[in-house]
N, C-alpha and C positions, 0 to 999 in steps of 0.2 A: 479412565484411559490416560496413561502417562505420555505426555508429549514434550518435546524439547525444541524450542524455537531455534536454538543454536545449530540444530542439524538441518535447518531449512536454508537452501540457497537463496530463496526469495527474501528471507530476513536479512541476510548479509548484503545482498544487492540493494535492498531498500535502505539499509543503514548507510552504505556508501553513497547512495543518492542523496540522503539527508545531509551528509557531510559536504557533498558537492554544492547543494543548495545553500548551505550556510556560507561556504567559501565564496560562491558567486554573488550572493546578495550582500556581502559585507560592504561593498562599495556603493550601494544604492544611496541616492541623495537623502538627506535628513527628512525631507518632506514625504518620503516614502517609507520611513522606518515603521510607522504604525499603519501603513496601507499595504502595498504590494509585498514589501519585505516580510512583514509579520505574517501575512496570509500565506505566502509561499513556504515560510518556515513551519507554520502550524500544519499545513497540509503534508509537508515532507515528514515531519516528526510523527504524524498520525499513522503513516503507513506501517513502519516497523513496530510502533507501539501497539497497534491493534492486532498485528500478527502475534506479538508477545502475549497480550491479554487474552486473545482467543485460545492460544495454546494452554493457558492456565485454566480455562473453563472445563467443566466436568463433562459436558455432553457434546456430541458432534454437532448438534443443532446450534448450540451456543457458539462453538468454534466457528462454524460456517457464518453465523451472523457477524462476527468480528472480521472475518476475512472479507465479507462484502463491504464493511465500513472501510477497511484498508484499501480495497479496490476503488471505492468512491473517492477517497483521498488521493490515490495515485492518478486517477482520471482528472481530478481537480488540478493537481500539480501539472499535468500535461498542458492544460489550458493556460494556467498561470505562466508557465515558461514561455509559451508562444506570445502571450500578452506582454510579458516583460520585453521580448524582442520588439514587438510592435511599438511599445512605448519608448524604445531605445534605452532601456535600463541595462540591458546586457547585449553584447554583440551577437550577430546572426550565428556565427560559428558556435558560440557557447550555447545559444538557444537550441540549435540543432542537436548538439551533443546531449543536453539535458532532456530534450524530447525523446531521443533514442533510448536513453536510460529509463525514462518513464515508461515508454512503450514496452521495454523489456520486462519491467516489474509488473506492469498491467497484465501482460501475457502469462507471466508466472503465477500471478494471483488468480487469474481466470482458470488456469489448469489445476491449481491446488483446490480452488473452490469446486470445480467440476468433480474432482476425485472425492472430495468430502461429501458432495451431494450423492454420489454413487454409494459411498460408505453409509450415509444416512438412510438411503433407500434399502440397502441390504440389512441394516439394523432393524428397520421397520418391518421388513418382510420376515425376518427371523422372529421378531416379536409376535407377528400375526400367526406364523406357523406354530409357535410354542403355545400361544393362546388358544388355538383351535383343538389342541389335544385333550 
């Protein structure tokens, strides 16, 4: 199945979120460079990266697996953005904006994963019908 991640709105939104995370974590104190800053950046990069990797996979089941990894990373990033506010590493307004962007990406990934689950079920049903002939 030929897929192109560049055609997915969720990929572009996750990419923009990653850029925002890098921009907003640039000013973190040095003692957080290998803590919160690194963890937020890793989680942010993981979201679009796993969408891309999933798109490159041959089967729908593999694609779905990587979508769920991306979803987990997006949820992790939601938490970390809130934690960064609580630790006063970023201002409340920035944290709210990042949380909203994370929520948006999470909802997009949930919808995409749901549609891929439906496609996988249809593929399996088709296989079962063909196999019974």
